[in-house]
GULUM-659275 format. One record per atom (N, C-alpha, C): z, x, y; residue number from 1; atom name. Coordinates in pm, 1 decimal, padded with zeros to 6 digits. Layout:
! residues N
PT       up     east    north  nr atom
PT        Z        X        Y NUM   CA
...
***
This chain:
! residues 195
PT       up     east    north  nr atom
PT  02046.9 -00741.5  02311.9   1    N
PT  01902.8 -00733.1  02300.8   1   CA
PT  01857.9 -00601.2  02361.2   1    C
PT  01765.1 -00532.5  02294.1   2    N
PT  01714.7 -00404.4  02341.3   2   CA
PT  01628.2 -00424.4  02464.6   2    C
PT  01633.1 -00327.0  02553.1   3    N
PT  01546.0 -00327.4  02669.5   3   CA
PT  01404.7 -00295.5  02622.7   3    C
PT  01312.6 -00386.9  02638.0   4    N
PT  01178.2 -00368.6  02584.8   4   CA
PT  01095.7 -00269.7  02665.8   4    C
PT  01146.0 -00221.6  02777.0   5    N
PT  01074.6 -00121.6  02854.8   5   CA
PT  01119.9  00020.1  02822.5   5    C
PT  01223.9  00034.7  02742.7   6    N
PT  01270.2  00168.7  02708.4   6   CA
PT  01169.5  00235.3  02616.2   6    C
PT  01166.7  00368.3  02615.5   7    N
PT  01069.4  00443.6  02537.9   7   CA
PT  01125.7  00497.4  02407.0   7    C
PT  01254.0  00479.4  02381.6   8    N
PT  01312.8  00528.9  02258.2   8   CA
PT  01284.2  00431.5  02145.2   8    C
PT  01255.2  00486.6  02022.7   9    N
PT  01228.4  00397.0  01909.8   9   CA
PT  01354.2  00326.2  01863.7   9    C
PT  01335.4  00213.9  01797.4  10    N
PT  01447.3  00145.6  01734.6  10   CA
PT  01500.5  00233.1  01623.4  10    C
PT  01626.7  00221.9  01590.2  11    N
PT  01681.5  00299.6  01479.7  11   CA
PT  01622.1  00250.2  01348.6  11    C
PT  01628.2  00336.9  01246.7  12    N
PT  01571.3  00303.8  01116.3  12   CA
PT  01667.8  00213.0  01040.8  12    C
PT  01678.2  00091.8  01086.7  13    N
PT  01770.7 -00004.8  01029.2  13   CA
PT  01696.5 -00134.5  01006.3  13    C
PT  01771.5 -00236.4  00974.7  14    N
PT  01713.2 -00368.4  00957.3  14   CA
PT  01639.2 -00412.8  01082.0  14    C
PT  01690.9 -00377.1  01201.0  15    N
PT  01622.5 -00418.5  01323.5  15   CA
PT  01484.6 -00356.0  01332.4  15    C
PT  01469.2 -00231.5  01284.6  16    N
PT  01338.3 -00167.4  01284.6  16   CA
PT  01244.7 -00241.5  01190.2  16    C
PT  01293.0 -00270.0  01070.2  17    N
PT  01210.2 -00339.9  00972.7  17   CA
PT  01172.9 -00478.1  01022.1  17    C
PT  01268.7 -00547.3  01083.4  18    N
PT  01239.9 -00679.6  01136.2  18   CA
PT  01137.8 -00671.7  01248.4  18    C
PT  01149.2 -00570.4  01334.0  19    N
PT  01052.9 -00553.5  01442.7  19   CA
PT  00914.7 -00523.2  01386.9  19    C
PT  00909.1 -00439.0  01282.1  20    N
PT  00779.3 -00408.4  01220.0  20   CA
PT  00718.9 -00534.2  01159.1  20    C
PT  00802.0 -00614.7  01094.2  21    N
PT  00752.3 -00738.8  01034.9  21   CA
PT  00704.3 -00834.7  01142.7  21    C
PT  00780.4 -00846.2  01255.5  22    N
PT  00738.3 -00933.0  01365.3  22   CA
PT  00607.4 -00885.2  01425.3  22    C
PT  00595.0 -00752.5  01440.4  23    N
PT  00473.5 -00696.7  01498.0  23   CA
PT  00354.6 -00723.8  01406.6  23    C
PT  00373.7 -00705.8  01275.9  24    N
PT  00266.3 -00731.9  01180.6  24   CA
PT  00227.2 -00878.9  01183.3  24    C
PT  00326.7 -00967.5  01188.5  25    N
PT  00297.8 -01110.9  01193.2  25   CA
PT  00223.1 -01145.9  01321.2  25    C
PT  00265.2 -01086.8  01431.9  26    N
PT  00200.6 -01114.2  01560.5  26   CA
PT  00056.6 -01061.9  01562.2  26    C
PT  00034.6 -00943.9  01505.4  27    N
PT -00097.1 -00881.0  01507.6  27   CA
PT -00189.5 -00937.0  01400.6  27    C
PT -00134.8 -01003.9  01303.2  28    N
PT -00213.3 -01056.5  01192.3  28   CA
PT -00185.6 -00975.9  01066.8  28    C
PT -00125.6 -01040.7  00968.4  29    N
PT -00086.1 -00970.5  00845.7  29   CA
PT -00204.5 -00904.0  00777.2  29    C
PT -00323.1 -00959.2  00789.8  30    N
PT -00439.6 -00903.2  00721.4  30   CA
PT -00475.0 -00763.7  00772.9  30    C
PT -00421.6 -00723.7  00885.2  31    N
PT -00449.0 -00590.0  00940.1  31   CA
PT -00359.2 -00482.5  00880.7  31    C
PT -00266.1 -00520.3  00793.3  32    N
PT -00173.1 -00426.7  00733.4  32   CA
PT -00179.6 -00438.5  00581.3  32    C
PT -00183.2 -00323.7  00513.7  33    N
PT -00183.4 -00322.5  00367.5  33   CA
PT -00080.3 -00221.6  00319.2  33    C
PT -00024.7 -00247.8  00201.5  34    N
PT  00073.0 -00157.1  00143.0  34   CA
PT  00049.1 -00149.2 -00007.1  34    C
PT  00078.3 -00033.6 -00063.4  35    N
PT  00059.8 -00015.5 -00206.6  35   CA
PT  00119.3  00115.2 -00254.6  35    C
PT  00073.2  00157.2 -00373.2  36    N
PT  00133.1  00272.6 -00440.1  36   CA
PT  00027.8  00368.2 -00493.4  36    C
PT  00067.8  00494.7 -00502.0  37    N
PT -00005.5  00597.2 -00577.2  37   CA
PT  00084.1  00625.4 -00697.6  37    C
PT  00058.5  00555.0 -00807.5  38    N
PT  00144.2  00559.1 -00926.6  38   CA
PT  00097.3  00669.7 -01020.7  38    C
PT  00188.4  00763.0 -01050.1  39    N
PT  00157.1  00877.8 -01136.4  39   CA
PT  00242.0  00870.5 -01263.2  39    C
PT  00179.1  00902.7 -01376.6  40    N
PT  00253.4  00903.4 -01502.9  40   CA
PT  00302.8  01044.6 -01535.3  40    C
PT  00369.6  01059.7 -01649.2  41    N
PT  00429.6  01188.1 -01686.2  41   CA
PT  00324.9  01296.1 -01712.6  41    C
PT  00200.0  01259.1 -01735.5  42    N
PT  00091.9  01355.5 -01757.4  42   CA
PT  00020.7  01393.1 -01627.6  42    C
PT  00064.8  01335.4 -01515.1  43    N
PT  00005.6  01367.8 -01386.3  43   CA
PT -00117.8  01287.2 -01352.1  43    C
PT -00148.1  01185.4 -01432.3  44    N
PT -00262.5  01098.2 -01403.5  44   CA
PT -00219.3  00984.9 -01311.5  44    C
PT -00316.5  00932.9 -01237.7  45    N
PT -00289.7  00823.7 -01144.1  45   CA
PT -00349.8  00693.6 -01195.0  45    C
PT -00278.8  00584.6 -01169.6  46    N
PT -00324.6  00452.5 -01211.3  46   CA
PT -00412.1  00392.2 -01102.0  46    C
PT -00532.7  00353.2 -01140.1  47    N
PT -00621.7  00281.4 -01050.0  47   CA
PT -00645.3  00143.6 -01107.8  47    C
PT -00675.8  00050.4 -01019.4  48    N
PT -00711.8 -00083.7 -01064.1  48   CA
PT -00860.1 -00104.9 -01037.9  48    C
PT -00922.6 -00178.5 -01125.3  49    N
PT -01060.7 -00220.4 -01102.4  49   CA
PT -01053.3 -00362.4 -01047.3  49    C
PT -01111.4 -00379.3 -00929.2  50    N
PT -01104.9 -00509.0 -00862.9  50   CA
PT -01174.8 -00615.6 -00945.7  50    C
PT -01119.0 -00733.7 -00943.9  51    N
PT -01185.3 -00848.1 -01007.1  51   CA
PT -01315.3 -00874.4 -00931.7  51    C
PT -01417.0 -00917.7 -01001.6  52    N
PT -01548.0 -00938.8 -00939.1  52   CA
PT -01550.2 -01059.1 -00846.3  52    C
PT -01477.7 -01161.6 -00880.7  53    N
PT -01476.4 -01282.8 -00797.6  53   CA
PT -01375.3 -01265.9 -00685.5  53    C
PT -01403.0 -01321.4 -00568.0  54    N
PT -01305.3 -01312.0 -00459.8  54   CA
PT -01179.5 -01390.9 -00494.4  54    C
PT -01065.1 -01340.2 -00447.2  55    N
PT -00938.6 -01410.2 -00472.6  55   CA
PT -00903.9 -01498.9 -00354.2  55    C
PT -00804.3 -01582.1 -00372.6  56    N
PT -00760.2 -01667.3 -00261.9  56   CA
PT -00699.0 -01583.5 -00150.2  56    C
PT -00638.5 -01466.5 -00184.8  57    N
PT -00580.1 -01378.7 -00083.7  57   CA
PT -00685.6 -01294.8 -00012.6  57    C
PT -00795.0 -01266.3 -00080.5  58    N
PT -00897.6 -01179.7 -00024.8  58   CA
PT -01033.2 -01246.9 -00040.9  58    C
PT -01073.6 -01329.3  00054.1  59    N
PT -01196.4 -01405.2  00040.5  59   CA
PT -01322.9 -01319.9  00048.4  59    C
PT -01308.4 -01189.9  00083.3  60    N
PT -01425.8 -01104.3  00086.0  60   CA
PT -01475.1 -01084.2 -00056.5  60    C
PT -01603.2 -01070.8 -00070.8  61    N
PT -01659.7 -01046.6 -00202.7  61   CA
PT -01616.1 -00909.6 -00252.7  61    C
PT -01581.1 -00899.9 -00378.3  62    N
PT -01546.0 -00774.0 -00440.7  62   CA
PT -01660.1 -00733.0 -00531.4  62    C
PT -01687.2 -00604.3 -00534.2  63    N
PT -01793.9 -00556.1 -00621.4  63   CA
PT -01738.7 -00478.5 -00740.3  63    C
PT -01612.9 -00501.2 -00772.8  64    N
PT -01554.2 -00443.2 -00893.4  64   CA
PT -01533.2 -00293.4 -00887.1  64    C
PT -01504.0 -00239.2 -00770.9  65    N
PT -01478.7 -00095.3 -00759.2  65   CA
PT -01334.8 -00063.8 -00798.1  65    C
PT -01309.7  00064.0 -00826.2  66    N
PT -01176.9  00113.2 -00857.9  66   CA
PT -01105.8  00152.1 -00729.2  66    C
PT -00973.4  00134.7 -00726.4  67    N
PT -00894.5  00172.3 -00609.1  67   CA
PT -00748.5  00187.0 -00647.8  67    C
PT -00671.1  00244.5 -00554.4  68    N
PT -00526.7  00243.4 -00570.8  68   CA
PT -00477.8  00099.3 -00558.9  68    C
PT -00367.8  00065.8 -00623.7  69    N
PT -00315.5 -00070.9 -00611.1  69   CA
PT -00248.3 -00093.4 -00476.0  69    C
PT -00319.0 -00156.5 -00384.7  70    N
PT -00262.7 -00199.4 -00257.7  70   CA
PT -00328.3 -00328.7 -00216.0  70    C
PT -00258.3 -00402.2 -00132.0  71    N
PT -00307.1 -00533.3 -00092.1  71   CA
PT -00253.9 -00565.7  00046.7  71    C
PT -00309.0 -00670.7  00103.6  72    N
PT -00270.6 -00713.7  00237.8  72   CA
PT -00128.6 -00767.1  00240.2  72    C
PT -00058.4 -00736.8  00349.5  73    N
PT  00068.2 -00803.9  00374.9  73   CA
PT  00034.0 -00943.9  00423.0  73    C
PT  00110.7 -01038.9  00377.6  74    N
PT  00090.2 -01177.7  00419.1  74   CA
PT  00217.1 -01227.2  00485.5  74    C
PT  00205.4 -01335.0  00556.6  75    N
PT  00322.7 -01386.4  00627.5  75   CA
PT  00437.1 -01415.4  00531.4  75    C
PT  00405.3 -01463.4  00411.5  76    N
PT  00512.4 -01493.5  00316.2  76   CA
PT  00573.7 -01366.9  00256.5  76    C
PT  00511.8 -01248.3  00281.8  77    N
PT  00566.6 -01121.5  00235.8  77   CA
PT  00665.6 -01066.9  00337.6  77    C
PT  00750.1 -01152.3  00392.1  78    N
PT  00842.6 -01112.1  00497.4  78   CA
PT  00965.5 -01048.0  00434.8  78    C
PT  00954.7 -00920.6  00402.0  79    N
PT  01060.0 -00846.6  00335.0  79   CA
PT  01154.7 -00785.4  00436.7  79    C
PT  01272.9 -00749.2  00391.6  80    N
PT  01365.8 -00676.3  00476.3  80   CA
PT  01298.5 -00547.4  00523.0  80    C
PT  01238.2 -00475.3  00431.6  81    N
PT  01158.2 -00358.2  00466.4  81   CA
PT  01015.0 -00396.8  00432.7  81    C
PT  00941.0 -00443.6  00529.9  82    N
PT  00810.8 -00506.2  00507.9  82   CA
PT  00715.8 -00419.5  00426.8  82    C
PT  00701.5 -00292.1  00459.4  83    N
PT  00601.2 -00210.9  00392.5  83   CA
PT  00644.8 -00166.3  00253.0  83    C
PT  00766.6 -00114.6  00238.4  84    N
PT  00814.1 -00072.7  00106.0  84   CA
PT  00826.4 -00193.0  00012.5  84    C
PT  00874.6 -00304.0  00065.3  85    N
PT  00885.2 -00425.2 -00016.5  85   CA
PT  00749.7 -00474.4 -00061.2  85    C
PT  00653.2 -00472.6  00029.1  86    N
PT  00517.8 -00515.6 -00006.6  86   CA
PT  00454.4 -00418.5 -00105.2  86    C
PT  00476.1 -00288.3 -00086.7  87    N
PT  00420.6 -00188.9 -00179.6  87   CA
PT  00475.3 -00211.6 -00320.1  87    C
PT  00603.9 -00235.4 -00329.9  88    N
PT  00666.5 -00258.9 -00459.6  88   CA
PT  00614.9 -00387.9 -00523.0  88    C
PT  00612.4 -00495.2 -00444.0  89    N
PT  00566.3 -00624.7 -00494.4  89   CA
PT  00420.0 -00619.1 -00536.4  89    C
PT  00333.7 -00572.6 -00447.2  90    N
PT  00190.3 -00569.8 -00477.7  90   CA
PT  00159.6 -00468.5 -00586.8  90    C
PT  00231.9 -00355.4 -00589.7  91    N
PT  00210.7 -00257.8 -00695.9  91   CA
PT  00234.8 -00318.0 -00833.6  91    C
PT  00344.5 -00390.8 -00849.2  92    N
PT  00375.1 -00455.3 -00977.4  92   CA
PT  00277.0 -00567.9 -01007.0  92    C
PT  00246.7 -00649.7 -00906.7  93    N
PT  00157.3 -00764.4 -00926.2  93   CA
PT  00015.9 -00720.5 -00964.4  93    C
PT -00032.3 -00613.6 -00904.7  94    N
PT -00169.5 -00569.4 -00930.2  94   CA
PT -00183.4 -00484.9 -01055.4  94    C
PT -00075.4 -00417.1 -01098.8  95    N
PT -00086.6 -00326.7 -01213.4  95   CA
PT -00021.4 -00378.0 -01340.9  95    C
PT  00085.9 -00455.0 -01328.1  96    N
PT  00160.7 -00498.2 -01446.0  96   CA
PT  00260.8 -00394.3 -01493.4  96    C
PT  00277.2 -00283.0 -01421.4  97    N
PT  00368.5 -00175.8 -01461.8  97   CA
PT  00495.3 -00177.0 -01377.2  97    C
PT  00604.7 -00129.9 -01439.7  98    N
PT  00726.9 -00098.8 -01366.7  98   CA
PT  00715.8  00045.7 -01319.3  98    C
PT  00779.1  00078.4 -01208.8  99    N
PT  00770.9  00214.4 -01155.0  99   CA
PT  00887.9  00239.5 -01062.1  99    C
PT  00908.5  00367.7 -01030.6 100    N
PT  01007.2  00409.3 -00931.6 100   CA
PT  00932.7  00439.5 -00802.5 100    C
PT  00966.6  00367.5 -00695.6 101    N
PT  00903.1  00384.4 -00566.1 101   CA
PT  00972.1  00497.6 -00490.2 101    C
PT  00891.4  00585.4 -00429.3 102    N
PT  00945.9  00699.6 -00355.3 102   CA
PT  00905.9  00690.1 -00208.3 102    C
PT  00872.1  00802.2 -00149.1 103    N
PT  00840.8  00807.3 -00007.2 103   CA
PT  00694.0  00776.6  00021.1 103    C
PT  00662.4  00766.3  00147.8 104    N
PT  00525.2  00740.4  00192.4 104   CA
PT  00441.1  00866.0  00170.1 104    C
PT  00324.4  00850.1  00108.4 105    N
PT  00234.4  00964.4  00089.3 105   CA
PT  00104.0  00947.5  00166.3 105    C
PT  00085.4  00832.9  00230.2 106    N
PT -00036.7  00813.7  00308.4 106   CA
PT -00015.0  00702.7  00410.8 106    C
PT -00055.5  00730.1  00533.9 107    N
PT -00065.8  00628.1  00637.8 107   CA
PT -00200.5  00651.4  00704.0 107    C
PT -00285.7  00552.9  00703.6 108    N
PT -00416.3  00568.9  00765.1 108   CA
PT -00492.2  00438.4  00765.6 108    C
PT -00619.8  00448.2  00796.1 109    N
PT -00701.6  00329.0  00808.8 109   CA
PT -00802.9  00319.0  00696.5 109    C
PT -00826.1  00198.5  00652.2 110    N
PT -00928.5  00168.0  00554.1 110   CA
PT -01059.4  00146.5  00628.3 110    C
PT -01164.2  00215.1  00586.1 111    N
PT -01296.0  00194.6  00646.8 111   CA
PT -01365.9  00073.2  00586.9 111    C
PT -01335.3  00042.9  00460.2 112    N
PT -01400.9 -00069.6  00393.3 112   CA
PT -01359.5 -00203.1  00453.4 112    C
PT -01235.6 -00211.9  00497.8 113    N
PT -01182.0 -00334.2  00556.7 113   CA
PT -01085.0 -00289.5  00665.0 113    C
PT -01127.1 -00283.2  00790.8 114    N
PT -01044.0 -00222.6  00895.1 114   CA
PT -00900.4 -00275.1  00895.3 114    C
PT -00810.4 -00189.6  00851.2 115    N
PT -00669.7 -00224.5  00845.7 115   CA
PT -00589.1 -00096.5  00830.1 115    C
PT -00461.8 -00104.3  00864.8 116    N
PT -00368.9  00006.6  00845.2 116   CA
PT -00318.1  00000.7  00701.5 116    C
PT -00326.7  00112.3  00631.2 117    N
PT -00284.0  00119.3  00491.9 117   CA
PT -00167.1  00216.3  00481.0 117    C
PT -00059.2  00170.7  00416.6 118    N
PT  00057.9  00254.4  00389.8 118   CA
PT  00073.0  00262.7  00238.6 118    C
PT  00063.1  00384.5  00185.3 119    N
PT  00074.8  00406.4  00040.2 119   CA
PT  00202.1  00486.4  00013.1 119    C
PT  00280.0  00440.3 -00083.2 120    N
PT  00401.2  00508.0 -00126.6 120   CA
PT  00374.2  00581.2 -00257.4 120    C
PT  00432.6  00699.8 -00273.3 121    N
PT  00425.0  00766.9 -00402.6 121   CA
PT  00516.8  00691.6 -00498.4 121    C
PT  00476.9  00686.7 -00623.8 122    N
PT  00555.1  00617.0 -00725.5 122   CA
PT  00534.2  00687.3 -00858.5 122    C
PT  00636.0  00687.1 -00941.1 123    N
PT  00628.0  00748.0 -01073.7 123   CA
PT  00659.5  00645.1 -01179.1 123    C
PT  00588.3  00657.4 -01288.8 124    N
PT  00623.1  00579.4 -01406.7 124   CA
PT  00726.4  00664.5 -01478.9 124    C
PT  00851.6  00620.1 -01485.3 125    N
PT  00959.1  00706.3 -01533.7 125   CA
PT  00949.8  00741.3 -01681.9 125    C
PT  00877.1  00667.0 -01758.3 126    N
PT  00861.8  00693.9 -01900.9 126   CA
PT  00732.0  00628.8 -01944.9 126    C
PT  00678.6  00676.4 -02055.2 127    N
PT  00553.2  00620.5 -02105.3 127   CA
PT  00578.8  00484.9 -02170.0 127    C
PT  00524.3  00383.2 -02108.8 128    N
PT  00533.7  00247.8 -02161.8 128   CA
PT  00399.0  00181.4 -02144.9 128    C
PT  00377.4  00078.3 -02220.7 129    N
PT  00258.2 -00002.2 -02198.9 129   CA
PT  00290.3 -00103.4 -02088.6 129    C
PT  00196.2 -00187.6 -02058.3 130    N
PT  00216.1 -00287.3 -01953.1 130   CA
PT  00343.3 -00367.0 -01975.8 130    C
PT  00417.8 -00390.5 -01869.0 131    N
PT  00536.7 -00474.0 -01879.0 131   CA
PT  00503.6 -00618.8 -01845.7 131    C
PT  00391.4 -00639.2 -01778.9 132    N
PT  00345.2 -00771.5 -01740.9 132   CA
PT  00194.4 -00763.0 -01723.1 132    C
PT  00127.7 -00874.6 -01719.7 133    N
PT -00016.5 -00873.2 -01698.5 133   CA
PT -00046.6 -00867.2 -01549.1 133    C
PT -00143.8 -00783.3 -01510.4 134    N
PT -00182.1 -00780.7 -01368.7 134   CA
PT -00241.4 -00914.1 -01325.3 134    C
PT -00238.4 -00939.0 -01195.9 135    N
PT -00293.7 -01061.9 -01139.0 135   CA
PT -00444.3 -01066.6 -01165.9 135    C
PT -00491.5 -01159.2 -01250.4 136    N
PT -00634.1 -01163.2 -01286.8 136   CA
PT -00726.8 -01201.9 -01171.9 136    C
PT -00671.5 -01262.0 -01066.1 137    N
PT -00755.7 -01295.9 -00950.8 137   CA
PT -00795.8 -01172.3 -00872.8 137    C
PT -00715.6 -01066.4 -00881.1 138    N
PT -00744.5 -00945.3 -00804.0 138   CA
PT -00774.3 -00823.4 -00889.5 138    C
PT -00724.3 -00821.0 -01013.3 139    N
PT -00737.9 -00702.6 -01097.6 139   CA
PT -00814.7 -00736.2 -01224.9 139    C
PT -00928.7 -00668.2 -01242.9 140    N
PT -01006.6 -00683.6 -01365.4 140   CA
PT -00945.6 -00600.6 -01477.1 140    C
PT -00909.2 -00475.4 -01446.4 141    N
PT -00847.4 -00387.3 -01544.6 141   CA
PT -00772.3 -00275.7 -01473.2 141    C
PT -00690.9 -00204.2 -01548.7 142    N
PT -00617.7 -00088.8 -01497.6 142   CA
PT -00642.7  00028.5 -01590.9 142    C
PT -00642.7  00150.1 -01535.6 143    N
PT -00662.5  00268.9 -01619.1 143   CA
PT -00602.6  00390.4 -01549.2 143    C
PT -00559.3  00487.3 -01631.1 144    N
PT -00504.8  00612.6 -01581.0 144   CA
PT -00619.1  00713.8 -01568.1 144    C
PT -00623.0  00785.9 -01456.4 145    N
PT -00728.5  00882.8 -01430.3 145   CA
PT -00669.5  01014.5 -01381.6 145    C
PT -00728.0  01124.1 -01428.7 146    N
PT -00698.8  01255.7 -01371.2 146   CA
PT -00776.3  01266.3 -01240.0 146    C
PT -00738.1  01359.4 -01154.8 147    N
PT -00802.5  01372.3 -01023.8 147   CA
PT -00952.4  01398.1 -01038.5 147    C
PT -00993.8  01483.4 -01131.0 148    N
PT -01137.1  01511.6 -01146.8 148   CA
PT -01214.3  01387.4 -01191.2 148    C
PT -01152.3  01300.7 -01267.1 149    N
PT -01217.3  01174.5 -01305.1 149   CA
PT -01231.6  01081.4 -01184.6 149    C
PT -01132.4  01083.9 -01095.7 150    N
PT -01139.3  01002.8 -00973.7 150   CA
PT -01251.4  01054.4 -00883.6 150    C
PT -01267.3  01186.4 -00878.0 151    N
PT -01378.2  01244.1 -00800.5 151   CA
PT -01512.9  01199.4 -00856.8 151    C
PT -01524.0  01192.3 -00990.1 152    N
PT -01650.4  01145.0 -01051.4 152   CA
PT -01675.4  00997.3 -01019.9 152    C
PT -01569.6  00915.8 -01017.4 153    N
PT -01585.5  00775.6 -00977.3 153   CA
PT -01640.5  00768.2 -00834.1 153    C
PT -01587.8  00853.3 -00747.4 154    N
PT -01633.2  00855.5 -00609.1 154   CA
PT -01780.1  00896.7 -00600.3 154    C
PT -01819.0  01000.8 -00673.4 155    N
PT -01957.5  01047.6 -00672.7 155   CA
PT -02053.9  00939.9 -00722.2 155    C
PT -02006.1  00855.9 -00814.0 156    N
PT -02089.0  00747.7 -00868.1 156   CA
PT -02086.8  00622.8 -00779.8 156    C
PT -02013.4  00627.3 -00668.2 157    N
PT -02005.0  00512.0 -00578.8 157   CA
PT -01918.1  00400.2 -00632.3 157    C
PT -01825.0  00432.9 -00720.9 158    N
PT -01741.3  00331.5 -00785.4 158   CA
PT -01598.5  00328.2 -00732.8 158    C
PT -01572.9  00398.9 -00622.4 159    N
PT -01437.5  00406.4 -00569.4 159   CA
PT -01430.4  00334.3 -00435.2 159    C
PT -01341.0  00236.0 -00424.7 160    N
PT -01315.4  00164.9 -00298.6 160   CA
PT -01230.0  00256.0 -00209.9 160    C
PT -01260.0  00261.5 -00083.1 161    N
PT -01182.6  00341.1  00012.7 161   CA
PT -01153.3  00481.8 -00039.0 161    C
PT -01255.9  00562.3 -00064.2 162    N
PT -01231.1  00695.3 -00120.9 162   CA
PT -01140.9  00783.5 -00033.9 162    C
PT -01150.0  00769.9  00098.2 163    N
PT -01064.1  00851.5  00185.0 163   CA
PT -00917.3  00818.1  00161.6 163    C
PT -00886.3  00689.5  00149.1 164    N
PT -00748.9  00646.1  00124.7 164   CA
PT -00701.4  00697.9 -00010.9 164    C
PT -00780.2  00672.8 -00114.5 165    N
PT -00741.3  00708.9 -00250.5 165   CA
PT -00723.1  00859.1 -00266.0 165    C
PT -00821.3  00936.7 -00223.9 166    N
PT -00814.7  01081.6 -00243.9 166   CA
PT -00703.8  01145.8 -00161.1 166    C
PT -00686.7  01102.9 -00037.1 167    N
PT -00578.8  01159.2  00045.5 167   CA
PT -00441.8  01123.0 -00011.6 167    C
PT -00424.5  00998.7 -00054.5 168    N
PT -00294.8  00955.9 -00108.0 168   CA
PT -00260.1  01030.6 -00236.4 168    C
PT -00355.3  01044.9 -00328.5 169    N
PT -00322.0  01114.8 -00453.7 169   CA
PT -00300.9  01263.7 -00429.8 169    C
PT -00377.9  01323.6 -00338.4 170    N
PT -00356.4  01465.4 -00306.6 170   CA
PT -00218.6  01485.7 -00245.0 170    C
PT -00181.6  01398.9 -00151.5 171    N
PT -00049.5  01410.3 -00088.9 171   CA
PT  00061.6  01390.3 -00191.1 171    C
PT  00047.8  01289.9 -00277.3 172    N
PT  00150.1  01264.1 -00379.3 172   CA
PT  00159.1  01381.2 -00476.4 172    C
PT  00045.8  01434.6 -00517.0 173    N
PT  00041.4  01545.9 -00612.0 173   CA
PT  00105.2  01671.7 -00553.2 173    C
PT  00086.1  01691.8 -00424.4 174    N
PT  00137.9  01811.4 -00358.4 174   CA
PT  00275.0  01791.7 -00295.4 174    C
PT  00335.5  01675.0 -00316.1 175    N
PT  00468.0  01648.0 -00262.5 175   CA
PT  00470.5  01631.2 -00111.8 175    C
PT  00355.9  01602.8 -00052.9 176    N
PT  00347.7  01581.9  00091.7 176   CA
PT  00377.9  01435.2  00120.3 176    C
PT  00503.7  01407.7  00151.5 177    N
PT  00546.5  01270.4  00174.6 177   CA
PT  00630.0  01263.5  00301.4 177    C
PT  00648.6  01144.3  00349.6 178    N
PT  00732.2  01118.7  00466.2 178   CA
PT  00830.7  01008.1  00429.5 178    C
PT  00952.6  01016.3  00480.6 179    N
PT  01048.0  00910.2  00449.2 179   CA
PT  01004.0  00777.9  00510.9 179    C
PT  01053.6  00670.0  00456.4 180    N
PT  01020.7  00535.9  00504.1 180   CA
PT  01045.7  00522.4  00653.5 180    C
PT  01144.9  00592.3  00704.7 181    N
PT  01179.9  00582.8  00846.6 181   CA
PT  01068.6  00633.3  00938.6 181    C
PT  00964.3  00695.2  00882.2 182    N
PT  00852.8  00743.1  00964.0 182   CA
PT  00781.1  00626.9  01032.3 182    C
PT  00787.4  00508.6  00972.2 183    N
PT  00728.1  00390.5  01035.1 183   CA
PT  00825.7  00343.1  01141.3 183    C
PT  00787.1  00361.4  01264.3 184    N
PT  00874.2  00331.1  01377.4 184   CA
PT  00805.2  00231.3  01468.6 184    C
PT  00879.8  00134.1  01512.5 185    N
PT  00829.2  00036.4  01608.0 185   CA
PT  00891.1  00066.4  01743.5 185    C
PT  00808.1  00082.3  01842.4 186    N
PT  00855.7  00109.7  01977.4 186   CA
PT  00868.1 -00020.5  02054.0 186    C
PT  00987.0 -00049.9  02105.7 187    N
PT  01008.3 -00175.9  02176.0 187   CA
PT  00911.1 -00196.5  02291.4 187    C
PT  00868.1 -00090.4  02358.9 188    N
PT  00777.7 -00107.4  02473.3 188   CA
PT  00643.2 -00163.7  02429.2 188    C
PT  00610.0 -00155.6  02303.5 189    N
PT  00485.2 -00209.6  02252.2 189   CA
PT  00501.1 -00354.2  02205.8 189    C
PT  00623.0 -00406.6  02211.7 190    N
PT  00652.7 -00537.6  02157.4 190   CA
PT  00689.6 -00638.4  02265.9 190    C
PT  00641.9 -00619.9  02386.3 191    N
PT  00682.2 -00706.9  02498.0 191   CA
PT  00662.8 -00854.7  02467.2 191    C
PT  00560.9 -00888.1  02391.8 192    N
PT  00533.1 -01028.9  02364.0 192   CA
PT  00617.1 -01083.7  02248.9 192    C
PT  00699.6 -00998.2  02188.6 193    N
PT  00775.8 -01040.3  02070.8 193   CA
PT  00922.9 -01064.6  02101.3 193    C
PT  00956.0 -01085.2  02225.0 194    N
PT  01096.3 -01110.4  02260.3 194   CA
PT  01151.9 -01227.1  02181.0 194    C
PT  01273.6 -01208.7  02137.6 195    N
PT  01338.2 -01314.2  02057.1 195   CA
PT  01379.6 -01429.2  02144.6 195    C
***
């Protein structure tokens, strides 16, 4: 067992992922979100339009704004790699598309719903139509947008979490990413999570 008073981070292994998952579960899964900035071969990004009715996962009222596909981590989303696994799962569930998941392109906070958001860059490896239908409880529709179109959505007040969306797509577009190992759990912060 690791000394929980040491200041060195856990290695980027299963123990790190398990510690991150335990920390998220302890802090409340609703405080953590994961998703994707999905880009197609033309350089456009996929946004989802939120369903108007609240879902069972998100009881807050939705006003049908556009956003990147990301969602809350839940206790049942206990993946080996909690954030990448959740990004992959929620990305597919919310969009209906298959994609290649890459590195992290955004880590920050959502102002619309105070939570930590981790967005991974993702590419659609070839032009295909939907491989599955998006979750109708959370997604009204999906569409590909160029960056200037996303800026117009923001100007019209139709973009959810514009800081998250714009920073993530800019980082993904410019290749500014961090490896998954950037998410580090420090044992000294986990004193209450002793096994």
